N, C-alpha and C positions, 0 to 999 in steps of 0.2 A: 504493499499500499504506500502511496506517495507520502513523503514526510510532510509537506505542506498541507495535504488533505487531513493528515492526523492532527496537525496543530490547529487546524479551523475546527475540527470535531472537538478538541480540547477546550478551545476558546468558546465555542458554542454551548458545550455541556457546563462550563463553569458559569457562563452568562445565565443560562436557565436556572441554575442552582441558586445564584446570587439573587435573581429576580423572585424566585419562589420563597426563598428563606428571608427575603428582606433584610439581610444583613447590613446593606448599605442602601442608600437612596437609589431608586430606579434610574434616575436620570445619570447618576454618577456611574452606574454599572453600564449604561449604554455607551457612555463616552470612553469608559476603560476598554470595552469591547472593540470599539471602533479604533481606538489608538493601537491595541494588541494586534488587530488584523493588518494594520499598516507595517508594524514592527516585524511581522513574520513574513511580509510580503505577499499577502492574499489578496490585498487592494492597494492601489497607488493613492499617494496624497491627495490627488485631485478627486478620486473616487470617495474618499473619507470625507471631503469637504463638501461633496455634492448634496449631502443631506441638508446642510444649512441654507442651500440656495434652492431647495426643492419646492414645488407648488404646494405640496402638504404643509410645510412649515409656515409659508407666508400665508395661505388660506386660513389656517387655524389661528394666527394672529389676528386676521382681519375679523373672524368670527367673534372672537373673544372681545375685542374693542367695541364692535357694534352690539354685541350682547349686553355689555355694560351700558352703553349709550341708551339703548332701548329701556333698560331698566331704570337707569337714573332720571330719565326724562318722564318716567312714569307710564309709558306705552303699555308695558307688560302687566304693570300693577292695574291700570284701568280695565284691561282685557280680563285679567283675572277676576276682579271683582263684578264685572258684567255677566261673565259667565255663572258665577256663583249666585247672582240674583236670579238668572235664568233657571237653576237647578232646583231651587226651593228647598224644602226641609226633608224631603225623602233620602234616607241613606244611599240606597241603590242609585237614585238619580244624581246624587252629588258625587258619588264615587264614579259613575259612568261620564259625568259631563266634565268633571276635573280632569279625569284620565285622558279624555279625547283633547283637552285643552292643553294639557302638559305635554302630551305626545306631538301635537302639532307645533309646540313652541320648540321641542328638542329637534324638530326636523331643520331648524334654521338657527338654533343656538346651542350651546353646550348642554348636554343632559343635566350635568351637575348644578348648571344656572338655573334651568327650569325647574329642577326639584327645589332648589334653595329659595326661589320665589314662592313657591306654593306652600313650603313648610310652615311659615307663620299663619297663612291662610287657614290651612288645615287644622292647625292647633286651635285657632279661635272658632271655627266651626264646631270642632269637638266640644269645647266648652260651653258655646251657646246652645247647641242642640242636644247636648248631653250624650253624644254618639262617641264610642270608644276610640281613642285617637290611633290605636293599633290597628283598627279596621280600616283606617283611612289612609295613613302613611304609606304602608307598603304597596297597594295598588297604584298610588300615585307615583311612587319611585319606579316600580315596573314599567309604568306607561312612559315614563321619561326614557328609560332604556330602550324601549321598543321604538319610541318615536324617532330615535337617532337614525333608524333606517329609512326615513321618509326621503332624505336627500343625500347626495353624495358629500355633504359637509356637516350632516348630523351627528356623526360619531367620528372618533379619531381613525378608526379602522378602515372606515370607507374614504376618509381623505387621504390616508397614506397609500390606499389602493391604486389610484390612478398614477401615483409617482412610481410605484414599482413597476406598472406595466408600461409607462413612458420610457423608463430606463432601459427596457428591453425591446423598444420599438413595436410595442403592441398597441392596438386600439385601445383607447381610453373611454370611459364612461362619461356622459353629460350630467349635468347637475340632477336632472330628475329621471335618470335612466332606472334608478331603483325605487322610485316613487310607487308604481303599482304593487310591488312586493311589500313596502313598507306599510302602505294603506291597509292591505288585507291582513297584515301582522297586527297592526294597531287595532283594527275592528275586531279581530279575533280576541285579542287580549282584553279588550273592554268586555266583550261578551262573556269571556272567561271570568271576569271580575263579577259581572252582574248575576250570572247563574251560579257560580261555585263559590263566590266571596265569602259568604256567611259559614261556608263549611270549611274553607282553607286557611282565611286569615284570622289571626287571634283577635279576641274581642273581650277586653277586660276593662271595665268601667268602674273606677273608684267612687264611693258614695259621696254625693255632693249636697250638703245641708243647705237650707234656704238662709244665705247669709248675703251681706252686701258684695258687690263685685270685687272689691278690693280684698276683703277679708276672705273671699272665697278662692282668690288666687293663692294667697298666703296658705289656706287649708290645702289646696292641691299639693303645694310643695312640701307640706309637712312642717310648716314653720309657726302655726298659730300658738302652740304650746312651748315654743322654744325662744321667744323674745321677751326680755323683761327690761323694765325702766326702774333704775335704782337711783337714790339720792345719796351723795357722798356727805356723811355727817360730819361736823366740826372736829370730832377727835379721831377721824379715820386715819389709820397708818398709811393709807394710800396717797394722802395728800402730799403733793410735791413731787411724787414718784412719776415716771414715763411709763407709757404702755408697756414697753419692753422690760422695764424693771419690776413690773408688777407679775411678770411671768404668767399672764393670763392665756395667752396663747399657747406657749411651750408647754406648760405645766397642767393647764385645765382644758385645752383645746376648745377655747371660746373665742368669739369675736366681739370686739367693741365697734358697734356700727357708727355712733356719733356721741358727742358731748355737748351740752349746752347748759346755760346759765342765765340768770336775769341780765347779766352784763352782756352776754353774747348768746343769741338764740341758737346758734349752731357753730360747731367747731370742726374743722377738717382733721380727721383722725390721721395723724402721721407720727413719725418717731419723735418729734419735738413736743407733742402734747403732753402736758402735766396735768394731773389730777389736782383738784382743788375743792375745798369745802363748799357745800351748796350747790355742786354741780350735778346735773342729771346725767346718767350714762345709760345707754340702750346698749343692751348687751344680748348676743345671740348664742345659742349653744344648747346641748342637752340639759334637761332640767336638773339632773344630779350634779352636773358640772358646774352649771351657773350657781346653783345654791352654795355648792362647795366653796367656790370662790368668794361668794359674798359673805361666808361665815366669818366672823372675826376680823373683818376688814372694815366695819364702821360703814356699811352700806344698808340704807333702808328701802326695801321694795316700795315702789310708788304704785305700780301696776303690772299686771302680766298682759302679753300681747302687745303688738307693735304699736306705738302712738307717735304721731308727728306733730311737733310743736308748732304753734301758730307762726305762720310766716315762712315755714321751711317748704321748699319745692324739692322733695326728695320721693324716690320710688324704687320700685324693683323692675329688673329686666332679666328675662331668661334668654340665654343665648347658646347657640350650638357651635362647636368648633369645626369648621370644614376642612378637608384634606389640604387645602392650599393655604391654610392659616399660617403666618410666621411663628406663631407660638406652640405649634405642633412640635412635640419632642422637649419642649422645656418644662420646667415645674413652675407651680404657682409662685414661688418665691423668685424664680428667675424671670417670670413675666412682669412681675413688680406692678400689679394693676392698681393696687393702692397708692403707691408711691407715685406712679406717672399719671393715673388718672383719676384719683381720689374716690375710687369706688371699692367696695368691700364683697368679696366672695362669700355669700352666705350659705350656699349649698354647692356640692360638687357631684354630679352625676356621672358615672362611668360604668360601661358595660351594664347598663339598666339598673344600677344599684347606687345607693348613696354612700359616698365616701365619708366616714366620720373620723378616721384616725390618720395622721401623717398628711393632712391635705396639702400643706405648704410645699412638701416634698414629693407629691404626686406628679408623675410625668404625664402631661396632657397629650390625649390621643385625638386623632380625627373621629368626631361623633360625640365626644364627650359634651356635657350640658353644664353650663353654670348659671347660678342664679345670683345676679348682682345687686347691690344696694348702693345708692348714692344720689346725689343731686341730679335732676333730670338734665340739666345742661351737660353735665358729665356723662351722663348714659347715652346721650345723643351721639356721641363719638362711637360707641359700639353699635348703636343702630345704623351708622353710615359705613363703618369699616368693613373691608372685605375679608378681614381676619375672624369676623363674628357673623352669626346669622341670627337675627332677632326672631324669637318665636312667640312673644307676647306683644299685645297691643301697645303702640307707642306713636304719639303724635308726630307726623312729618310735617315739614313745611310744605304748603301747596306747591304743586309743580306747575311749570308754565305751560299753557297750552300750545304757545308758539315753539317751544322747546321739543315738546312731544311731536308736533307736526315735521319740525327739522329732522328729528331722529328718524321717524317713520319714512319720510321722503328719502333720506340717505339710504335707508335699508332696502326700500322697493327700487331705488334706482340701482343698487348693487346687484341685485337679483335679475333685473332688466338687462344689465350690462353682460351678465353671464349667459342669459337666457337667449338674447337676440343676437349676439355677436359670437365670434370664434375665439375672443380672448379667454385665457386661462381662468379658472375659479378664483385663484389667487388674486389677480389684478382686478376682477370686479369686486371682490371683497375688501381688498386694501383700499380701493377707491371710495368704497362706502364708508370705511372707518376714517379716511382722511377727511371726508366730507362732513362727518360729524364733529370732528375736532375743528375745522375751520368755520362751521356753522355755530360753534360755542356750546354745543351739547356737552362736550367733554373738554377738559383741558389735556394737553400733552401729557402732563404729569399723571392724570388719571387713566389715560389710556395705557401708559406704561404699566401702571399698577393693575389693570385689568387684565394683562397678559400673564398666564401660568407659565413661567419660564421653566419649570420643571417639565411640563408637557412638551415644550419647544425643543428643549435639549434631549428629552427622550426620544422624539421622532428623529431628530437629526442625527442623532447617535445610533439608532437602530436601522436606519435605511441602509447603510453601507453593508450591514451583516448580510443581507439577501444578495448582494453583489459578490461578496466573498464566497458565499455557499455556491454559487454558479461558477465563478472562476476557479475554485479549487476542486470541483466535481463532487462536493458532498450533497448537493442537491440531486444530482443525477443518481448517486449511489443509493440515497434513500428512495428516490423515486423508482428506481428499479425494483427495489422491496415492495413498494406499494403495488406496482403493476403486477408483480408475481401473486400478491395476495388477492388483487381485485380482478385479475384477468378472468374474463368470462362472465362477470357480473353484470346484471341489469344496470343501466345508466342511474335509475333511481337508488339503487343499492349504493353505488359509488358516490353520488352526491350526498346521501344520508350518512355515510362513513365520514366524508369530508367534513360535514356539519358536526357530527358527534365529536371528531378530534379537535375541531376548532373550538367548540364548546368547552371541552375539557381543558385545553390549554389556556383559555381565556379565564378561567376560573383560578388558574394557578399563577397566572402572570398578567400584565396589562394586555388589554385587546390589541393595541399596537404591536407589541412584542409577539404575540401569536400569530398576527397577520404577516409580519415580516418574516417570520420562520417558516409559514406554511405556503406563502405564495410561490417562492421557487419550487417546493416540492410538488405542489398540484399542477404547476405548468409542466412538470416533467412527466405527469401522466394524461397531459391533454391529448385527446383523441382516443382515449380508452372509452369504450362504450359509445363512441361517437360524440362525446362531450367536447364543446369548445372551450378553449382557455378562458374565455370571458365568464362562462357558466361556472367554471370551478373556482375561479378567483373571487367572483361575487359571492359564492356560498361561504368562503372564507370570511371576506368582509362583514357580510349580514351576520353570520353565526357568532362572529367575535363579540357581537353585542349581547349574546345570549348568556347573560351574567345574573341569573335570579337565584341559584341554588345556594349560594354562600354569600355572606357579607363582605366579600373581596373587593367589589367594585366600590368606587368612591361614593356613588349614590346610596348604595345599601349601607355602607359604613356611616354616611350622614345621618341616616334616618333610624339607625339602630337603638341608640340611647333614647332619643325623643319618643319613639314607638314602643319602648320597653321589650324590644324583640330578643329573642335567643337565636342560636343557630338553627335549632330545630324548627323554628318558625319559618325561616327561609327554605329549608329543606322540604317541608310540608307545602308550603304555598308555591315555591318556585320549581319543584320537580316536575310537576304535570305541565306547567307552563313552558318549561324548558323543552320538554318531549313535543309539545303542540308546535313550538316554534321551529324547531328543526324540521318537523313534518311539513308545515306550511311553506316554509323557505324552499325546501327540497322539491316540493311539487310545483311551486311557482316558477322557480329558476329552471326546472326541466321543461316546463310548458313555453316559457318565454325566451329562454337563451340557449338551451341545448340544440 
């Protein structure tokens, strides 16, 4: 066996192992693989750089920027609320209507963006209509994944597909080439939700007492019996001490939400705050911990449950941490939310459980949920930041109708350029993104922040792997093995096998990685059973979006903690849909492209 072929196989196996085990960030792994292939001579430096200038990378940058512009201008928000008004109060109708809406949005923006937009909306519906949020979020997330197959820019696997074909001189797909397949898949998924949703989706509803809206929200978080107001007596040993010196966090695991007195109605809780006689302290924590701290420290309980002093503009905000957040991988201590933004984390949900011990040193993961307390002007930052997704109602400043029209016109214009001209998708979408910036919908800084650079470097780093597989003969070697296994099989069986293989790999690694690895292989078996190269690669691109069975996709990870889901919930609800997805895609691709 040729030495270069062996080296490429070793690099390929190592790359798959690192992606699956997540030992390092996936974009770093992709860049390491690209550079390793250059060092062993499997690809040239020019081929290694080709990923950064690819149509896929430029197109996805355009999609990200325009998606942010549509969100900021209020276009997507207005559409979401309009659809919800149409849906009414029926649970089945709400699920069907929102699933269709989210699916359609995912066809023209990132599926994680569509899911993030509807997350707070669905949480609000759950609380207003007393519908279990677990029965709403999962179908919405699944619809976002399916909707990515509506256009060739709806999901990363389809975006990168055209680049892989163009590098090999093969015919590429148009923007709406995949639309007939995506429409049927989306309608089938919505029908599955409507018919089998009550049987497969978890449905747990906590008891809600008839209390005021603000108090009801506190009860939902389990805070109503955990917040107390104390008065510091004149002979209190706490007088003159700082919060850190009191050891209230380190020794008693409780939080000081705020301090106020007759002289100052509200004090920012920071390391320089010193307790003083007559001061009122609002403390949050478990009952036994709070009372243990208060004992012997000259504190008199004023009242139980949270109370806001007159003139204070404070509140609570529940946020979910998306995969793209800059605080993923940091601890709360390192994130320094109180020191930087003057807000206090009063509850920390991770893996659908409340974290009660060692909160400050707990590593933050994608999908974790935080309940924040602070001034509303400080909470506004979290409501607007792309590092957090707000899931509780919060007053937005009204959006300008003119900005919404500008954003919509830029987006429609980008679609028109792609649809009526021969220009690449990347040129059309970048033109739309630049138009939004020039129109003032987004600043250039906001446009840069909207780009998920991890995804960009991932795609740019993985594209050369496919070239190396072909140059070294790895693709031909594996393709020959597949030909031997599938020779003589019906075309439907071949397509279904490709679909199952793609689904399995996309669950273990990113859909882009699965696509890059499999496209060279399926091109090697083109002609088997009379199947065209376009039919085989499209099956790969479509089935790479079939990520329902495990919470490994970013959309599923985002919704896991807010929905209170376990892995078993995804297995139960996603397994049947996954089989239906492969079956429908196999039949449609056979009819339309074989």
